[in-house]
Structures are given as structure tokens and as C-alpha cells.
C-alpha positions in Angstrom: 11.6 2.1 -36.9 10.7 3.5 -33.4 10.0 1.6 -30.4 5.9 0.6 -29.7 4.3 2.9 -27.6 5.1 1.6 -24.1 1.7 2.0 -21.9 2.4 4.4 -19.0 1.2 2.7 -15.4 1.7 5.4 -12.4 2.1 3.6 -8.6 0.4 6.2 -6.3 0.0 6.2 -2.6 2.5 5.5 0.4 5.4 3.3 1.1 4.2 0.3 -0.6 2.9 2.2 -3.5 6.4 3.1 -3.7 7.9 -0.2 -3.2 10.1 1.4 -0.7 11.2 -0.2 2.6 8.8 -3.4 1.4 9.6 -5.9 -1.1 10.0 -4.3 -4.6 7.2 -5.4 -6.2 7.5 -2.6 -8.9 10.6 -4.5 -10.0 9.2 -8.2 -9.9 6.0 -7.1 -12.5 8.6 -5.0 -14.5 11.4 -8.1 -14.8 7.8 -10.6 -16.0 7.9 -10.7 -20.0 4.1 -10.0 -20.5 5.0 -6.4 -19.1 7.4 -5.5 -21.3 5.4 -2.9 -22.9 4.4 -0.9 -19.8 6.8 1.4 -17.6 6.2 2.3 -14.3 6.2 5.6 -13.1 6.9 5.8 -9.2 4.2 8.5 -7.5 4.7 7.0 -4.0 5.5 8.6 -1.2 6.4 6.9 2.4 3.9 8.5 5.2 0.9 8.9 3.1 -2.2 8.9 4.1 -4.9 9.8 1.6 -5.5 13.5 1.9 -1.2 13.8 1.4 -1.8 11.6 -2.0 -5.3 14.0 -3.2 -2.9 16.9 -2.6 -0.2 15.5 -4.7 -2.0 14.2 -7.9 -0.5 16.8 -10.3 2.4 15.5 -10.1 0.9 12.0 -11.2 -1.1 13.6 -13.6 1.7 15.3 -15.5 2.9 12.3 -16.8 -0.1 11.0 -18.8 -0.6 7.6 -17.1 -2.5 5.0 -19.3 -3.2 2.9 -15.8 -2.8 3.9 -12.4 -2.6 1.8 -9.7 -3.7 3.8 -6.4 -2.2 1.5 -2.9 -3.2 3.9 0.2 -4.9 3.8 3.3 -2.4 1.8 5.7 -1.6 4.6 7.5 -5.1 6.5 7.9 -5.3 3.1 9.8 -2.1 3.4 12.1 -3.3 6.9 12.7 -6.4 5.3 14.5 -4.9 2.6 16.3 -1.4 4.1 17.5 -1.6 7.4 19.0 2.1 8.1 18.4 1.6 7.7 14.7 -1.3 10.1 14.7 0.9 12.4 16.6 4.0 12.1 14.4 2.0 12.1 10.5 -0.4 14.9 12.2 2.6 17.4 11.8 4.8 16.0 9.0 2.2 15.6 6.6 0.4 18.7 8.0 -2.8 16.7 8.5 -6.3 19.4 8.6 -7.9 16.4 10.6 -7.8 13.2 12.4 -8.0 10.2 10.5 -11.4 8.3 10.3 -13.4 6.0 7.8 -15.4 9.0 6.5 -12.4 11.4 5.9 -10.4 8.1 4.3 -14.0 7.7 2.1 -14.2 11.4 1.3 -10.4 11.5 -0.2 -10.7 8.2 -2.1 -13.8 9.3 -3.9 -11.7 13.0 -4.3 -8.7 11.4 -5.6 -10.6 9.1 -8.4 -13.3 11.5 -9.6 -10.0 13.9 -10.1 -7.8 10.9 -12.2 -10.6 10.5 -14.0 -11.5 14.2 -14.7 -8.1 14.8 -15.8 -6.8 11.8 -17.4 -7.6 9.1 -19.7 -6.3 6.4 -17.6 -7.6 3.0 -16.3 -7.8 3.1 -12.9 -7.0 0.2 -10.0 -7.9 0.7 -6.3 -5.9 -1.5 -4.3 -7.5 -3.2 -1.0 -5.0 -3.3 1.7 -2.8 -6.2 3.1 -3.7 -6.6 7.0 -0.7 -5.2 9.4 0.2 -8.2 11.5 -0.4 -11.2 11.1 -2.7 -12.7 13.7 -6.6 -12.5 12.1 -8.2 -13.6 14.6 -6.1 -11.9 17.5 -7.3 -10.7 20.8 -5.0 -8.7 21.6 -7.2 -4.8 21.2 -4.5 -3.8 18.9 -4.2 -6.2 16.4 -8.0 -6.5 17.0 -8.4 -3.4 16.0 -6.7 -3.1 12.9 -8.2 -6.3 11.8 -11.3 -4.7 12.2 -10.3 -1.1 10.2 -8.7 -3.2 7.4 -11.7 -4.9 6.5 -13.9 -1.9 7.0 -11.4 0.1 5.0 -10.9 -2.3 1.8 -14.7 -2.6 1.6 -14.6 1.1 1.6 -12.3 0.8 -1.3 -14.0 -1.4 -3.1 -17.5 0.4 -2.4 -15.8 3.5 -4.4 -14.5 1.2 -7.2 -17.7 0.0 -8.2 -19.6 3.3 -7.5 -16.8 5.5 -9.6 -16.6 2.4 -12.2 -12.9 1.8 -11.8 -10.9 -1.0 -11.3 -10.6 -3.2 -8.1 -7.6 -5.0 -6.9 -8.4 -7.4 -4.6 -5.3 -7.4 -2.5 -6.9 -7.5 0.9 -8.6 -10.7 -0.2 -5.6 -12.3 -1.3 -3.4 -11.1 1.2 -6.4 -12.4 4.2 -6.6 -15.8 2.6 -3.0 -16.3 3.2 -2.8 -14.7 6.0 -6.0 -17.2 7.6 -4.1 -20.2 6.4 -0.9 -19.8 8.0 -1.3 -17.5 11.1 1.8 -15.3 12.6 2.0 -13.1 15.8 0.2 -10.0 16.8 1.1 -6.5 16.0 1.1 -4.6 18.7 2.6 -1.9 19.5 4.3 1.0 16.8 8.0 1.5 17.7 9.6 4.4 15.8 13.3 3.1 17.2 12.7 -0.6 16.0 12.3 0.4 12.2 14.9 3.1 12.5 16.9 0.1 13.4 15.9 -2.3 10.6 16.0 -0.2 7.7 19.1 2.3 8.8 21.1 -0.8 11.2 19.8 -3.7 9.6 20.0 -3.2 6.1 22.3 -0.2 5.5 25.0 -1.4 7.8 24.8 -4.7 8.0 23.5 -5.6 4.7 20.7 -7.7 5.7 18.0 -8.7 3.6 14.4 -7.6 4.0 13.8 -11.5 4.3 16.9 -11.7 6.8 15.5 -9.0 8.5 11.5 -10.8 8.8 13.3 -13.5 10.1 15.0 -12.0 12.5 11.7 -10.2 13.7 10.0 -13.3 13.9 7.5 -12.2 10.5 5.9 -14.7 8.3 4.9 -12.4 5.6 6.1 -8.8 6.8 9.6 -7.3 7.4 8.5 -5.7 10.7 4.8 -6.2 11.1 3.9 -3.2 8.6 6.1 -3.6 5.3 5.5 -6.5 2.8 8.8 -8.9 2.5 9.2 -11.3 -0.4 5.9 -13.3 0.7 4.0 -10.7 1.3 5.0 -8.9 -2.0 4.5 -11.7 -4.0 0.8 -11.6 -3.2 0.7 -8.0 -4.1 2.1 -8.9 -7.1 0.2 -11.1 -8.4 -2.9 -9.4 -7.5 -1.9 -6.8 -9.6 -0.5 -8.6 -12.3 -4.2 -9.7 -12.5 -5.2 -5.8 -13.5 -2.5 -5.2 -15.7 -3.5 -8.2 -17.7 -7.1 -7.0 -17.9 
């Protein structure tokens, strides 16, 4: 007797969607007994913005997914707040224009419409967890991040309602916890710090993401951007609600 057909879950977006360099929420979900019927297919790519994800959709469509989880937008925001990120990602990802809320909305709409046209999958659009941990910060960089994460998450919610697909409220769940127990502001994007954490501390010193987070002074993140276990479990739990629906 053959096993019952499993449902294919395509996880689409940037490094958070790929569960790389962050708490492995995909593994967490795979291990839960209620998710045995699911097969998770990783279609996340580090550094992607919404435009990049749109270009990669044929690879997602080719696996004939039953459900699609989209997590994209944090790099679009980082591009707007930190010029060094815009310069690096703009060249690396060959972006045709600078990131903006309008361009993000355009790309999210295009992603959803192409997936609806070329798959029969149930689509879930996931809003975005804050980068940095100070939701009331007076620091100009963190204040800009706070404003843009709220704006972009509202765009995601609006597109989900407009296109009649599921909305996964990660922004709201994360914001509730970080407002109850805030941490420090994210004020500067340093590529050298990311290299130190992911190559020296993780691969050479064999530190866990949570140990690196503690070394760096973060509560929900490894480095202010990528999620540790505490932040990642918030994501896993809101995604579980989508899988249960």
C-alpha cells in the first residue's frame, strides 16, 4: 500500500523564508506531529527582495505546490534605510530600480497573480517582523525601520485581502511581544559583523544562534536582523495556524 499523498508546502522569499542564518522554523514545523502530511520545499534565497522572488517563481511553480508561504520584504526595507545595503544588493541582485513601498506593492501583486494563474495552491502572505527591537526608538534609523515595517506589513495585508488569499499576521504577533519586552535599537548595518557571526562564531567556534544572540545583546534576533529561537518560534506558531486552516 502506498502512503497517502503528502501536501507540498513551498516556502518562498529571502533568508527568513529559507530558514538559513535564522532559527530553523521549517525544521520545527516538520517535527510537529500534526504536520506529518506536509513536505516542505525550500524556495527561499538570501538577500532577495520582492522583485527577485518574482523572477524566481518558475522554480516554485515547477514543484506543483499545494500551499505556498511567502515571506519577503525585509531586504526591500533595509535597502531604503541603509545606503550600503542598497548599493550591495542593487548590484548583486541586479535590481532595475531603488526599493520603495510602491515598487514593493507592485511586485507582491505580480507574485500573487502569477501564482494564482499557474498553480492551484493555497497562498499565505506573511507580514514582517521588525528588524531591531526598540519599537519606540528615537534613533533615526530604528524609527525609520519601525515606520516602514508597519507600512510594508499593511501593504502585504492589503494585497492579501485584494487578491483573496490568506494573510499570516507575523508582524502583529512579533510586535505584541517586542512591545511587551523591548530590546535595543538597530542603528547600523555592518557587513563585517554578519561575517563575524556566521563564519567565525558559528562555523569556527561552533556557537549556536542563541549563544551568538546573547553575545550580541539581542532578545529576538541573532544580529538584529535574523531571528533566534525566541523570535523564530513566533513565526513558527503563526505559520502553524495557516497550515491548520
